[in-house]
Structure formats: C-alpha cells, structure tokens
PyMOL commands that place a pseudoatom at each C-alpha (Angstrom):
pseudoatom trace, name=CA, resn=MET, resi=1, chain=A, elem=C, hetatm=0, pos=[70.841, 76.416, 103.964]
pseudoatom trace, name=CA, resn=ILE, resi=2, chain=A, elem=C, hetatm=0, pos=[73.502, 75.992, 101.284]
pseudoatom trace, name=CA, resn=PHE, resi=3, chain=A, elem=C, hetatm=0, pos=[73.814, 79.747, 100.953]
pseudoatom trace, name=CA, resn=LYS, resi=4, chain=A, elem=C, hetatm=0, pos=[74.106, 80.117, 104.720]
pseudoatom trace, name=CA, resn=LYS, resi=5, chain=A, elem=C, hetatm=0, pos=[76.942, 77.590, 104.877]
pseudoatom trace, name=CA, resn=LEU, resi=6, chain=A, elem=C, hetatm=0, pos=[78.756, 79.031, 101.883]
pseudoatom trace, name=CA, resn=THR, resi=7, chain=A, elem=C, hetatm=0, pos=[78.480, 82.572, 103.149]
pseudoatom trace, name=CA, resn=GLY, resi=8, chain=A, elem=C, hetatm=0, pos=[79.704, 81.508, 106.566]
pseudoatom trace, name=CA, resn=CYS, resi=9, chain=A, elem=C, hetatm=0, pos=[82.652, 79.797, 104.932]
pseudoatom trace, name=CA, resn=LEU, resi=10, chain=A, elem=C, hetatm=0, pos=[83.496, 82.904, 102.928]
pseudoatom trace, name=CA, resn=PHE, resi=11, chain=A, elem=C, hetatm=0, pos=[83.130, 85.113, 105.992]
pseudoatom trace, name=CA, resn=GLY, resi=12, chain=A, elem=C, hetatm=0, pos=[85.477, 82.760, 107.801]
pseudoatom trace, name=CA, resn=LEU, resi=13, chain=A, elem=C, hetatm=0, pos=[88.218, 83.522, 105.316]
pseudoatom trace, name=CA, resn=PHE, resi=14, chain=A, elem=C, hetatm=0, pos=[88.619, 86.935, 106.870]
pseudoatom trace, name=CA, resn=ILE, resi=15, chain=A, elem=C, hetatm=0, pos=[88.542, 85.563, 110.406]
pseudoatom trace, name=CA, resn=VAL, resi=16, chain=A, elem=C, hetatm=0, pos=[90.792, 82.534, 110.076]
pseudoatom trace, name=CA, resn=ILE, resi=17, chain=A, elem=C, hetatm=0, pos=[92.258, 80.856, 107.002]
pseudoatom trace, name=CA, resn=SER, resi=18, chain=A, elem=C, hetatm=0, pos=[89.442, 78.469, 106.270]
pseudoatom trace, name=CA, resn=ALA, resi=19, chain=A, elem=C, hetatm=0, pos=[89.284, 74.915, 105.046]
pseudoatom trace, name=CA, resn=CYS, resi=20, chain=A, elem=C, hetatm=0, pos=[86.768, 75.622, 102.326]
pseudoatom trace, name=CA, resn=GLY, resi=21, chain=A, elem=C, hetatm=0, pos=[89.055, 74.558, 99.524]
pseudoatom trace, name=CA, resn=ALA, resi=22, chain=A, elem=C, hetatm=0, pos=[92.582, 74.363, 98.178]
pseudoatom trace, name=CA, resn=HIS, resi=23, chain=A, elem=C, hetatm=0, pos=[92.167, 75.870, 94.733]
pseudoatom trace, name=CA, resn=PRO, resi=24, chain=A, elem=C, hetatm=0, pos=[90.271, 79.121, 94.107]
pseudoatom trace, name=CA, resn=HIS, resi=25, chain=A, elem=C, hetatm=0, pos=[86.558, 79.213, 94.841]
pseudoatom trace, name=CA, resn=ASN, resi=26, chain=A, elem=C, hetatm=0, pos=[86.376, 82.987, 94.741]
pseudoatom trace, name=CA, resn=TRP, resi=27, chain=A, elem=C, hetatm=0, pos=[87.917, 85.532, 92.385]
pseudoatom trace, name=CA, resn=VAL, resi=28, chain=A, elem=C, hetatm=0, pos=[88.982, 89.112, 92.968]
pseudoatom trace, name=CA, resn=ILE, resi=29, chain=A, elem=C, hetatm=0, pos=[90.029, 91.715, 90.417]
pseudoatom trace, name=CA, resn=ALA, resi=30, chain=A, elem=C, hetatm=0, pos=[92.585, 93.967, 92.090]
pseudoatom trace, name=CA, resn=ARG, resi=31, chain=A, elem=C, hetatm=0, pos=[93.543, 97.542, 91.342]
pseudoatom trace, name=CA, resn=SER, resi=32, chain=A, elem=C, hetatm=0, pos=[96.583, 99.174, 92.948]
pseudoatom trace, name=CA, resn=GLU, resi=33, chain=A, elem=C, hetatm=0, pos=[97.752, 102.781, 92.964]
pseudoatom trace, name=CA, resn=PHE, resi=34, chain=A, elem=C, hetatm=0, pos=[101.179, 103.955, 94.135]
pseudoatom trace, name=CA, resn=LYS, resi=35, chain=A, elem=C, hetatm=0, pos=[101.855, 107.602, 94.951]
pseudoatom trace, name=CA, resn=LEU, resi=36, chain=A, elem=C, hetatm=0, pos=[105.335, 109.137, 94.863]
pseudoatom trace, name=CA, resn=ASN, resi=37, chain=A, elem=C, hetatm=0, pos=[106.453, 112.537, 96.105]
pseudoatom trace, name=CA, resn=ASP, resi=38, chain=A, elem=C, hetatm=0, pos=[108.807, 114.789, 94.120]
pseudoatom trace, name=CA, resn=ARG, resi=39, chain=A, elem=C, hetatm=0, pos=[111.821, 113.084, 95.756]
pseudoatom trace, name=CA, resn=GLY, resi=40, chain=A, elem=C, hetatm=0, pos=[110.909, 109.700, 94.306]
pseudoatom trace, name=CA, resn=GLN, resi=41, chain=A, elem=C, hetatm=0, pos=[109.689, 108.342, 97.617]
pseudoatom trace, name=CA, resn=LEU, resi=42, chain=A, elem=C, hetatm=0, pos=[106.673, 106.059, 97.854]
pseudoatom trace, name=CA, resn=ILE, resi=43, chain=A, elem=C, hetatm=0, pos=[104.290, 107.759, 100.253]
pseudoatom trace, name=CA, resn=SER, resi=44, chain=A, elem=C, hetatm=0, pos=[101.038, 105.792, 99.936]
pseudoatom trace, name=CA, resn=ILE, resi=45, chain=A, elem=C, hetatm=0, pos=[99.363, 102.774, 98.378]
pseudoatom trace, name=CA, resn=ASP, resi=46, chain=A, elem=C, hetatm=0, pos=[95.705, 102.432, 97.503]
pseudoatom trace, name=CA, resn=GLN, resi=47, chain=A, elem=C, hetatm=0, pos=[94.159, 99.145, 96.559]
pseudoatom trace, name=CA, resn=VAL, resi=48, chain=A, elem=C, hetatm=0, pos=[90.679, 98.074, 95.527]
pseudoatom trace, name=CA, resn=TRP, resi=49, chain=A, elem=C, hetatm=0, pos=[89.384, 94.508, 95.471]
pseudoatom trace, name=CA, resn=ARG, resi=50, chain=A, elem=C, hetatm=0, pos=[86.343, 93.763, 93.334]
pseudoatom trace, name=CA, resn=PHE, resi=51, chain=A, elem=C, hetatm=0, pos=[84.791, 90.461, 94.417]
pseudoatom trace, name=CA, resn=ASP, resi=52, chain=A, elem=C, hetatm=0, pos=[83.186, 88.221, 91.835]
pseudoatom trace, name=CA, resn=PHE, resi=53, chain=A, elem=C, hetatm=0, pos=[79.484, 88.534, 91.148]
pseudoatom trace, name=CA, resn=PHE, resi=54, chain=A, elem=C, hetatm=0, pos=[78.459, 85.320, 92.921]
pseudoatom trace, name=CA, resn=TYR, resi=55, chain=A, elem=C, hetatm=0, pos=[80.245, 86.118, 96.174]
pseudoatom trace, name=CA, resn=SER, resi=56, chain=A, elem=C, hetatm=0, pos=[79.068, 89.731, 96.047]
pseudoatom trace, name=CA, resn=ALA, resi=57, chain=A, elem=C, hetatm=0, pos=[75.434, 88.719, 95.641]
pseudoatom trace, name=CA, resn=ILE, resi=58, chain=A, elem=C, hetatm=0, pos=[75.568, 86.261, 98.540]
pseudoatom trace, name=CA, resn=LEU, resi=59, chain=A, elem=C, hetatm=0, pos=[77.299, 88.659, 100.902]
pseudoatom trace, name=CA, resn=VAL, resi=60, chain=A, elem=C, hetatm=0, pos=[75.013, 91.605, 100.145]
pseudoatom trace, name=CA, resn=ALA, resi=61, chain=A, elem=C, hetatm=0, pos=[71.979, 89.382, 100.751]
pseudoatom trace, name=CA, resn=GLU, resi=62, chain=A, elem=C, hetatm=0, pos=[73.357, 88.290, 104.130]
pseudoatom trace, name=CA, resn=LEU, resi=63, chain=A, elem=C, hetatm=0, pos=[74.722, 91.550, 105.499]
pseudoatom trace, name=CA, resn=ALA, resi=64, chain=A, elem=C, hetatm=0, pos=[71.528, 93.223, 106.678]
pseudoatom trace, name=CA, resn=ASN, resi=65, chain=A, elem=C, hetatm=0, pos=[70.421, 90.028, 108.401]
pseudoatom trace, name=CA, resn=ASP, resi=66, chain=A, elem=C, hetatm=0, pos=[73.779, 89.362, 110.054]
pseudoatom trace, name=CA, resn=TRP, resi=67, chain=A, elem=C, hetatm=0, pos=[74.282, 92.891, 111.334]
pseudoatom trace, name=CA, resn=GLN, resi=68, chain=A, elem=C, hetatm=0, pos=[70.605, 93.771, 111.843]
pseudoatom trace, name=CA, resn=GLN, resi=69, chain=A, elem=C, hetatm=0, pos=[71.317, 97.162, 110.297]
pseudoatom trace, name=CA, resn=PRO, resi=70, chain=A, elem=C, hetatm=0, pos=[70.391, 98.960, 107.060]
pseudoatom trace, name=CA, resn=LEU, resi=71, chain=A, elem=C, hetatm=0, pos=[72.745, 98.074, 104.210]
pseudoatom trace, name=CA, resn=PRO, resi=72, chain=A, elem=C, hetatm=0, pos=[74.950, 101.224, 104.381]
pseudoatom trace, name=CA, resn=LYS, resi=73, chain=A, elem=C, hetatm=0, pos=[75.658, 100.641, 108.079]
pseudoatom trace, name=CA, resn=ALA, resi=74, chain=A, elem=C, hetatm=0, pos=[76.080, 96.887, 107.545]
pseudoatom trace, name=CA, resn=LEU, resi=75, chain=A, elem=C, hetatm=0, pos=[78.673, 97.573, 104.840]
pseudoatom trace, name=CA, resn=GLU, resi=76, chain=A, elem=C, hetatm=0, pos=[80.536, 99.864, 107.211]
pseudoatom trace, name=CA, resn=LEU, resi=77, chain=A, elem=C, hetatm=0, pos=[80.566, 97.254, 109.972]
pseudoatom trace, name=CA, resn=GLU, resi=78, chain=A, elem=C, hetatm=0, pos=[81.579, 94.459, 107.603]
pseudoatom trace, name=CA, resn=ALA, resi=79, chain=A, elem=C, hetatm=0, pos=[84.442, 96.559, 106.211]
pseudoatom trace, name=CA, resn=ARG, resi=80, chain=A, elem=C, hetatm=0, pos=[85.731, 97.060, 109.735]
pseudoatom trace, name=CA, resn=ARG, resi=81, chain=A, elem=C, hetatm=0, pos=[85.541, 93.331, 110.406]
pseudoatom trace, name=CA, resn=MET, resi=82, chain=A, elem=C, hetatm=0, pos=[87.305, 92.443, 107.156]
pseudoatom trace, name=CA, resn=VAL, resi=83, chain=A, elem=C, hetatm=0, pos=[90.141, 94.919, 107.675]
pseudoatom trace, name=CA, resn=THR, resi=84, chain=A, elem=C, hetatm=0, pos=[90.599, 93.927, 111.313]
pseudoatom trace, name=CA, resn=ASN, resi=85, chain=A, elem=C, hetatm=0, pos=[90.864, 90.246, 110.464]
pseudoatom trace, name=CA, resn=LEU, resi=86, chain=A, elem=C, hetatm=0, pos=[93.103, 90.821, 107.438]
pseudoatom trace, name=CA, resn=LYS, resi=87, chain=A, elem=C, hetatm=0, pos=[95.685, 92.480, 109.702]
pseudoatom trace, name=CA, resn=SER, resi=88, chain=A, elem=C, hetatm=0, pos=[96.974, 89.111, 110.909]
pseudoatom trace, name=CA, resn=TYR, resi=89, chain=A, elem=C, hetatm=0, pos=[97.748, 88.187, 107.293]
pseudoatom trace, name=CA, resn=GLY, resi=90, chain=A, elem=C, hetatm=0, pos=[99.433, 91.441, 106.273]
pseudoatom trace, name=CA, resn=TYR, resi=91, chain=A, elem=C, hetatm=0, pos=[96.278, 92.494, 104.394]
pseudoatom trace, name=CA, resn=PHE, resi=92, chain=A, elem=C, hetatm=0, pos=[97.020, 89.702, 101.877]
pseudoatom trace, name=CA, resn=SER, resi=93, chain=A, elem=C, hetatm=0, pos=[99.684, 92.047, 100.456]
pseudoatom trace, name=CA, resn=VAL, resi=94, chain=A, elem=C, hetatm=0, pos=[103.474, 91.780, 100.212]
pseudoatom trace, name=CA, resn=LEU, resi=95, chain=A, elem=C, hetatm=0, pos=[105.648, 94.801, 99.409]
pseudoatom trace, name=CA, resn=SER, resi=96, chain=A, elem=C, hetatm=0, pos=[109.396, 94.692, 98.827]
pseudoatom trace, name=CA, resn=ILE, resi=97, chain=A, elem=C, hetatm=0, pos=[111.788, 97.408, 97.698]
pseudoatom trace, name=CA, resn=GLY, resi=98, chain=A, elem=C, hetatm=0, pos=[115.211, 96.305, 96.601]
pseudoatom trace, name=CA, resn=GLU, resi=99, chain=A, elem=C, hetatm=0, pos=[115.781, 93.166, 98.624]
pseudoatom trace, name=CA, resn=ARG, resi=100, chain=A, elem=C, hetatm=0, pos=[113.920, 94.418, 101.688]
pseudoatom trace, name=CA, resn=SER, resi=101, chain=A, elem=C, hetatm=0, pos=[110.385, 93.372, 102.564]
pseudoatom trace, name=CA, resn=MET, resi=102, chain=A, elem=C, hetatm=0, pos=[108.224, 96.117, 104.029]
pseudoatom trace, name=CA, resn=ALA, resi=103, chain=A, elem=C, hetatm=0, pos=[105.231, 95.559, 106.303]
pseudoatom trace, name=CA, resn=LEU, resi=104, chain=A, elem=C, hetatm=0, pos=[102.138, 97.589, 105.535]
pseudoatom trace, name=CA, resn=PRO, resi=105, chain=A, elem=C, hetatm=0, pos=[100.672, 99.793, 108.265]
pseudoatom trace, name=CA, resn=ALA, resi=106, chain=A, elem=C, hetatm=0, pos=[97.011, 99.520, 109.157]
pseudoatom trace, name=CA, resn=PRO, resi=107, chain=A, elem=C, hetatm=0, pos=[94.942, 101.312, 106.505]
pseudoatom trace, name=CA, resn=ASP, resi=108, chain=A, elem=C, hetatm=0, pos=[93.923, 104.758, 107.662]
pseudoatom trace, name=CA, resn=ARG, resi=109, chain=A, elem=C, hetatm=0, pos=[90.907, 104.686, 105.338]
pseudoatom trace, name=CA, resn=TYR, resi=110, chain=A, elem=C, hetatm=0, pos=[88.839, 101.788, 104.068]
pseudoatom trace, name=CA, resn=ARG, resi=111, chain=A, elem=C, hetatm=0, pos=[85.412, 101.214, 102.577]
pseudoatom trace, name=CA, resn=LEU, resi=112, chain=A, elem=C, hetatm=0, pos=[83.175, 98.381, 101.450]
pseudoatom trace, name=CA, resn=GLN, resi=113, chain=A, elem=C, hetatm=0, pos=[80.635, 99.420, 98.836]
pseudoatom trace, name=CA, resn=VAL, resi=114, chain=A, elem=C, hetatm=0, pos=[78.327, 98.084, 96.155]
pseudoatom trace, name=CA, resn=VAL, resi=115, chain=A, elem=C, hetatm=0, pos=[79.224, 99.226, 92.646]
pseudoatom trace, name=CA, resn=LYS, resi=116, chain=A, elem=C, hetatm=0, pos=[77.279, 98.694, 89.445]
pseudoatom trace, name=CA, resn=ASP, resi=117, chain=A, elem=C, hetatm=0, pos=[78.869, 97.538, 86.202]
pseudoatom trace, name=CA, resn=GLY, resi=118, chain=A, elem=C, hetatm=0, pos=[76.317, 97.193, 83.435]
pseudoatom trace, name=CA, resn=ASP, resi=119, chain=A, elem=C, hetatm=0, pos=[73.377, 95.300, 84.857]
pseudoatom trace, name=CA, resn=GLN, resi=120, chain=A, elem=C, hetatm=0, pos=[75.416, 93.569, 87.563]
pseudoatom trace, name=CA, resn=GLU, resi=121, chain=A, elem=C, hetatm=0, pos=[76.415, 94.686, 91.039]
pseudoatom trace, name=CA, resn=PHE, resi=122, chain=A, elem=C, hetatm=0, pos=[79.712, 93.908, 92.735]
pseudoatom trace, name=CA, resn=LEU, resi=123, chain=A, elem=C, hetatm=0, pos=[81.217, 94.433, 96.158]
pseudoatom trace, name=CA, resn=GLU, resi=124, chain=A, elem=C, hetatm=0, pos=[84.434, 96.422, 96.328]
pseudoatom trace, name=CA, resn=LEU, resi=125, chain=A, elem=C, hetatm=0, pos=[86.740, 96.741, 99.312]
pseudoatom trace, name=CA, resn=SER, resi=126, chain=A, elem=C, hetatm=0, pos=[89.092, 99.721, 99.127]
pseudoatom trace, name=CA, resn=MET, resi=127, chain=A, elem=C, hetatm=0, pos=[92.009, 100.380, 101.490]
pseudoatom trace, name=CA, resn=HIS, resi=128, chain=A, elem=C, hetatm=0, pos=[94.406, 103.333, 101.728]
pseudoatom trace, name=CA, resn=PHE, resi=129, chain=A, elem=C, hetatm=0, pos=[97.832, 102.756, 103.281]
pseudoatom trace, name=CA, resn=GLN, resi=130, chain=A, elem=C, hetatm=0, pos=[99.737, 105.887, 104.293]
pseudoatom trace, name=CA, resn=LEU, resi=131, chain=A, elem=C, hetatm=0, pos=[103.407, 104.973, 104.634]
pseudoatom trace, name=CA, resn=ASN, resi=132, chain=A, elem=C, hetatm=0, pos=[105.648, 106.272, 107.393]
pseudoatom trace, name=CA, resn=PRO, resi=133, chain=A, elem=C, hetatm=0, pos=[108.544, 106.483, 106.829]
pseudoatom trace, name=CA, resn=TYR, resi=134, chain=A, elem=C, hetatm=0, pos=[108.434, 107.037, 103.089]
pseudoatom trace, name=CA, resn=LEU, resi=135, chain=A, elem=C, hetatm=0, pos=[110.276, 104.530, 100.905]
pseudoatom trace, name=CA, resn=LEU, resi=136, chain=A, elem=C, hetatm=0, pos=[112.831, 105.640, 98.319]
pseudoatom trace, name=CA, resn=LEU, resi=137, chain=A, elem=C, hetatm=0, pos=[112.286, 104.047, 94.909]
pseudoatom trace, name=CA, resn=THR, resi=138, chain=A, elem=C, hetatm=0, pos=[115.216, 105.549, 92.993]
pseudoatom trace, name=CA, resn=SER, resi=139, chain=A, elem=C, hetatm=0, pos=[117.454, 102.713, 91.733]
pseudoatom trace, name=CA, resn=ASN, resi=140, chain=A, elem=C, hetatm=0, pos=[115.263, 100.245, 93.614]
pseudoatom trace, name=CA, resn=GLU, resi=141, chain=A, elem=C, hetatm=0, pos=[112.804, 97.765, 92.163]
pseudoatom trace, name=CA, resn=LEU, resi=142, chain=A, elem=C, hetatm=0, pos=[109.408, 97.665, 93.829]
pseudoatom trace, name=CA, resn=ILE, resi=143, chain=A, elem=C, hetatm=0, pos=[107.657, 94.309, 93.861]
pseudoatom trace, name=CA, resn=TRP, resi=144, chain=A, elem=C, hetatm=0, pos=[104.015, 94.056, 94.951]
pseudoatom trace, name=CA, resn=SER, resi=145, chain=A, elem=C, hetatm=0, pos=[101.962, 90.892, 95.342]
pseudoatom trace, name=CA, resn=VAL, resi=146, chain=A, elem=C, hetatm=0, pos=[98.394, 90.430, 96.521]
pseudoatom trace, name=CA, resn=PHE, resi=147, chain=A, elem=C, hetatm=0, pos=[97.354, 86.899, 97.396]
pseudoatom trace, name=CA, resn=ASP, resi=148, chain=A, elem=C, hetatm=0, pos=[95.465, 84.699, 99.819]
pseudoatom trace, name=CA, resn=PRO, resi=149, chain=A, elem=C, hetatm=0, pos=[98.041, 82.391, 101.483]
pseudoatom trace, name=CA, resn=THR, resi=150, chain=A, elem=C, hetatm=0, pos=[95.759, 79.366, 101.132]
pseudoatom trace, name=CA, resn=TYR, resi=151, chain=A, elem=C, hetatm=0, pos=[94.913, 80.028, 97.458]
pseudoatom trace, name=CA, resn=TYR, resi=152, chain=A, elem=C, hetatm=0, pos=[91.214, 79.947, 98.414]
pseudoatom trace, name=CA, resn=ILE, resi=153, chain=A, elem=C, hetatm=0, pos=[90.778, 83.296, 96.665]
pseudoatom trace, name=CA, resn=ALA, resi=154, chain=A, elem=C, hetatm=0, pos=[92.549, 84.064, 93.384]
pseudoatom trace, name=CA, resn=TYR, resi=155, chain=A, elem=C, hetatm=0, pos=[93.652, 87.702, 93.039]
pseudoatom trace, name=CA, resn=SER, resi=156, chain=A, elem=C, hetatm=0, pos=[94.534, 89.220, 89.672]
pseudoatom trace, name=CA, resn=HIS, resi=157, chain=A, elem=C, hetatm=0, pos=[95.270, 92.710, 88.372]
pseudoatom trace, name=CA, resn=GLU, resi=158, chain=A, elem=C, hetatm=0, pos=[94.380, 91.335, 84.917]
pseudoatom trace, name=CA, resn=ASN, resi=159, chain=A, elem=C, hetatm=0, pos=[96.386, 93.981, 83.024]
pseudoatom trace, name=CA, resn=VAL, resi=160, chain=A, elem=C, hetatm=0, pos=[98.687, 96.936, 83.684]
pseudoatom trace, name=CA, resn=SER, resi=161, chain=A, elem=C, hetatm=0, pos=[95.828, 99.415, 83.356]
pseudoatom trace, name=CA, resn=ASN, resi=162, chain=A, elem=C, hetatm=0, pos=[94.803, 98.270, 86.845]
pseudoatom trace, name=CA, resn=ILE, resi=163, chain=A, elem=C, hetatm=0, pos=[98.144, 99.539, 88.170]
pseudoatom trace, name=CA, resn=GLU, resi=164, chain=A, elem=C, hetatm=0, pos=[98.549, 103.301, 88.530]
pseudoatom trace, name=CA, resn=ILE, resi=165, chain=A, elem=C, hetatm=0, pos=[101.611, 105.307, 89.539]
pseudoatom trace, name=CA, resn=GLN, resi=166, chain=A, elem=C, hetatm=0, pos=[101.152, 108.935, 90.561]
pseudoatom trace, name=CA, resn=HIS, resi=167, chain=A, elem=C, hetatm=0, pos=[104.390, 110.900, 90.247]
pseudoatom trace, name=CA, resn=SER, resi=168, chain=A, elem=C, hetatm=0, pos=[105.602, 114.377, 89.406]
pseudoatom trace, name=CA, resn=ALA, resi=169, chain=A, elem=C, hetatm=0, pos=[106.797, 115.464, 85.989]
pseudoatom trace, name=CA, resn=GLY, resi=170, chain=A, elem=C, hetatm=0, pos=[110.398, 114.964, 87.092]
pseudoatom trace, name=CA, resn=TRP, resi=171, chain=A, elem=C, hetatm=0, pos=[110.071, 111.194, 87.199]
pseudoatom trace, name=CA, resn=GLN, resi=172, chain=A, elem=C, hetatm=0, pos=[109.463, 108.346, 84.802]
pseudoatom trace, name=CA, resn=CYS, resi=173, chain=A, elem=C, hetatm=0, pos=[108.197, 104.956, 85.883]
pseudoatom trace, name=CA, resn=SER, resi=174, chain=A, elem=C, hetatm=0, pos=[107.622, 101.570, 84.289]
pseudoatom trace, name=CA, resn=LYS, resi=175, chain=A, elem=C, hetatm=0, pos=[105.237, 98.854, 85.413]
pseudoatom trace, name=CA, resn=GLN, resi=176, chain=A, elem=C, hetatm=0, pos=[104.701, 95.245, 84.489]
pseudoatom trace, name=CA, resn=ILE, resi=177, chain=A, elem=C, hetatm=0, pos=[102.913, 92.136, 85.675]
pseudoatom trace, name=CA, resn=LYS, resi=178, chain=A, elem=C, hetatm=0, pos=[105.009, 89.006, 86.051]
pseudoatom trace, name=CA, resn=LEU, resi=179, chain=A, elem=C, hetatm=0, pos=[103.015, 85.804, 86.084]
pseudoatom trace, name=CA, resn=PRO, resi=180, chain=A, elem=C, hetatm=0, pos=[104.212, 82.973, 88.321]
pseudoatom trace, name=CA, resn=ASP, resi=181, chain=A, elem=C, hetatm=0, pos=[106.452, 80.261, 86.918]
pseudoatom trace, name=CA, resn=VAL, resi=182, chain=A, elem=C, hetatm=0, pos=[104.540, 77.283, 88.298]
pseudoatom trace, name=CA, resn=THR, resi=183, chain=A, elem=C, hetatm=0, pos=[105.580, 73.699, 87.728]
pseudoatom trace, name=CA, resn=GLU, resi=184, chain=A, elem=C, hetatm=0, pos=[103.177, 71.098, 86.390]
pseudoatom trace, name=CA, resn=GLU, resi=185, chain=A, elem=C, hetatm=0, pos=[103.672, 69.162, 89.615]
pseudoatom trace, name=CA, resn=LEU, resi=186, chain=A, elem=C, hetatm=0, pos=[102.493, 72.099, 91.733]
pseudoatom trace, name=CA, resn=ILE, resi=187, chain=A, elem=C, hetatm=0, pos=[99.479, 72.645, 89.483]
pseudoatom trace, name=CA, resn=ALA, resi=188, chain=A, elem=C, hetatm=0, pos=[98.561, 68.987, 89.779]
pseudoatom trace, name=CA, resn=TYR, resi=189, chain=A, elem=C, hetatm=0, pos=[98.997, 69.164, 93.549]
pseudoatom trace, name=CA, resn=ALA, resi=190, chain=A, elem=C, hetatm=0, pos=[96.740, 72.237, 93.841]
pseudoatom trace, name=CA, resn=PHE, resi=191, chain=A, elem=C, hetatm=0, pos=[93.941, 70.595, 91.897]
pseudoatom trace, name=CA, resn=SER, resi=192, chain=A, elem=C, hetatm=0, pos=[94.284, 67.308, 93.752]
pseudoatom trace, name=CA, resn=LEU, resi=193, chain=A, elem=C, hetatm=0, pos=[93.468, 68.836, 97.123]
pseudoatom trace, name=CA, resn=ASP, resi=194, chain=A, elem=C, hetatm=0, pos=[89.923, 68.473, 98.386]
pseudoatom trace, name=CA, resn=ARG, resi=195, chain=A, elem=C, hetatm=0, pos=[87.865, 70.884, 100.449]
pseudoatom trace, name=CA, resn=THR, resi=196, chain=A, elem=C, hetatm=0, pos=[88.953, 69.418, 103.784]
pseudoatom trace, name=CA, resn=ARG, resi=197, chain=A, elem=C, hetatm=0, pos=[92.679, 70.143, 103.452]
pseudoatom trace, name=CA, resn=ARG, resi=198, chain=A, elem=C, hetatm=0, pos=[94.083, 72.796, 105.778]
pseudoatom trace, name=CA, resn=ASP, resi=199, chain=A, elem=C, hetatm=0, pos=[97.812, 72.487, 105.131]
pseudoatom trace, name=CA, resn=THR, resi=200, chain=A, elem=C, hetatm=0, pos=[97.951, 74.718, 102.050]
pseudoatom trace, name=CA, resn=GLU, resi=201, chain=A, elem=C, hetatm=0, pos=[100.015, 77.598, 103.466]
pseudoatom trace, name=CA, resn=GLY, resi=202, chain=A, elem=C, hetatm=0, pos=[102.333, 78.946, 100.776]
pseudoatom trace, name=CA, resn=LEU, resi=203, chain=A, elem=C, hetatm=0, pos=[100.226, 77.702, 97.874]
pseudoatom trace, name=CA, resn=GLY, resi=204, chain=A, elem=C, hetatm=0, pos=[98.694, 81.122, 97.294]
pseudoatom trace, name=CA, resn=GLN, resi=205, chain=A, elem=C, hetatm=0, pos=[102.113, 82.782, 97.130]
pseudoatom trace, name=CA, resn=ALA, resi=206, chain=A, elem=C, hetatm=0, pos=[103.354, 80.202, 94.630]
pseudoatom trace, name=CA, resn=PHE, resi=207, chain=A, elem=C, hetatm=0, pos=[100.515, 81.129, 92.258]
pseudoatom trace, name=CA, resn=ALA, resi=208, chain=A, elem=C, hetatm=0, pos=[100.633, 84.892, 92.900]
pseudoatom trace, name=CA, resn=GLU, resi=209, chain=A, elem=C, hetatm=0, pos=[101.437, 87.399, 90.181]
pseudoatom trace, name=CA, resn=LYS, resi=210, chain=A, elem=C, hetatm=0, pos=[104.086, 90.042, 90.886]
pseudoatom trace, name=CA, resn=ILE, resi=211, chain=A, elem=C, hetatm=0, pos=[103.750, 93.705, 90.066]
pseudoatom trace, name=CA, resn=VAL, resi=212, chain=A, elem=C, hetatm=0, pos=[107.165, 95.173, 89.238]
pseudoatom trace, name=CA, resn=ILE, resi=213, chain=A, elem=C, hetatm=0, pos=[107.671, 98.957, 89.276]
pseudoatom trace, name=CA, resn=ARG, resi=214, chain=A, elem=C, hetatm=0, pos=[110.817, 100.946, 88.504]
pseudoatom trace, name=CA, resn=CYS, resi=215, chain=A, elem=C, hetatm=0, pos=[111.099, 104.732, 88.816]
pseudoatom trace, name=CA, resn=GLU, resi=216, chain=A, elem=C, hetatm=0, pos=[113.980, 107.021, 87.863]
pseudoatom trace, name=CA, resn=PRO, resi=217, chain=A, elem=C, hetatm=0, pos=[114.442, 110.797, 87.491]
pseudoatom trace, name=CA, resn=SER, resi=218, chain=A, elem=C, hetatm=0, pos=[113.637, 112.090, 84.016]
pseudoatom trace, name=CA, resn=SER, resi=219, chain=A, elem=C, hetatm=0, pos=[116.739, 113.091, 82.039]
for i in range(1, 219): cmd.bond("trace and resi %d" % i, "trace and resi %d" % (i + 1))
show_as sticks, trace
zoom trace
C-alpha cells in the first residue's frame, strides 16, 4: 500500500504540481546537449533525465500493472503522459539568450527507457527539442536551467561533462555550471516545510543551478 501511495504521488508530479513535499524527495541527474549550425545558431537541444534508483524501481514495477501492457509499450505510453503533462510547466526547463527568455517547443522526439549501470537499473527520459526559428549565440550568453518549480525533485548536471556542445570547427564555446547563491534563511525555510504545504512555487528556481554557455567564432 505504501508503494502504491508513493508511486501515485510521484506520478502526480507530472500531472499537477503535487503536495508530496517541499524539499527534494526524488533526484534526477540531467544531461544536456546543444547543437549549433555553422552560423553559430542554436538549432536543437537534447536532454536526458536519469531518475534515482528508488523511484526508477517503483515506477518500473507499477507500469505494466497501470497500463495493462508489456513493459516496452507501457514505457512508451508513460513517456507520452509525462511529456504531455510537462508541457504546462515548460518541460521544467528555462532557456534564455542574452536577456531574452525563450519558450521551448514541444519535443519532436522523446523516449522513456530502462538503462543498466553496473548491477542497477535506472529510468531515463530523453527529449529532443528542434528549435524554429534558430537562435543566434554569437556575442550572447546562453543560460539553461532545469528544475521542478516546487523543489519536489532536485535536478543536477553534476559536472560539465554532462553538458555537450556540438559545433563546427569554426567556433569555440565555453561552458560552466553556476550553483545558486541561496541564503541561510531560504535553506531553513525549505527544510521547515512539511509534506502538506502547497505554496512552494518559486522554491525550485531559487535552488536551481544555471548552465552558462558562450560561443564565438574561432580566430
């Protein structure tokens, strides 16, 4: 019964921002890839979310029962549900170039799959965003953040190796992860909230890391 309730709560995250908790109860390792054309324009973004082992195990165990389908089909249906429900929240992703915020289009490709790492299995959700129009990066700073607005899920790229930039030989790019500058008061507030609190909008953004990318023509 506990697993049923917990899984339902986690499912609910993708349907509505849930009241399961105010500080993270689920962890995701994110990987992001940015593709530039030879004009220095950003043309697509790929991202992969690897859910923590505990959540992955619970969800995999529930999928076949919930969808009444073999696991491959259940994963396909669940991916569609996740992506559809994430749309209302901008796919938990914020992109800005210069001082302008850019909305992501619906992903034209996405997939939920089970991957093995050592003797453990994890769920990964991948999404491909094809941009139209393309976005010029020359002399502009790209800032990318991935976060759950309620801070129920903690997203982290962990290190810059989880950020890839595909570009032609005529360009050079830098990348860095900026950690949030969070006050002690905000940290204390986040950990003081109990599982029944709903009014946590903005807390996830306050704790979100920022990926900063700069690209210029090679001299």
